[in-house]
Steps between C-alpha positions, in 0.01 A plus 500: 500500500464771235376756751790435737738549208337833409542606864868404485546701179324802653727491803806531273394852403598788724239756595531852369274626778680347799876472524640154580164327442365278228211610283159451660189363332363854496809645334500219243133572435574871459774423250273283285206741485308183408505260795351573838679421826220250567565318172876484563432355845261241355762397243771471766272290724399275208135601523462602136637409161631808320407565139764514227477879497555507877808278460644741243441796731657315794806408297546857383475655848718224650753579226523144370417314179150346520655152465683555831166501681493125440862424592422367844542156648188292550546284805342157521231471763572129553 
């Protein structure tokens, strides 16, 4: 669920490289100078648990408060 939310947040940001497109994983990676495209993809697919430092970097580049990273709905799997 967290990874899908990060993907949703990333898609809110417009690309500076390509007009009328959302920011790509690569462009997000380039903006962080800390996270690789591979790591961002793993986070978005739910394949890894990001460290606290990674969460802070994500929040900064996504232009949100770190708390907002956890403001997503958790759906019941029942």
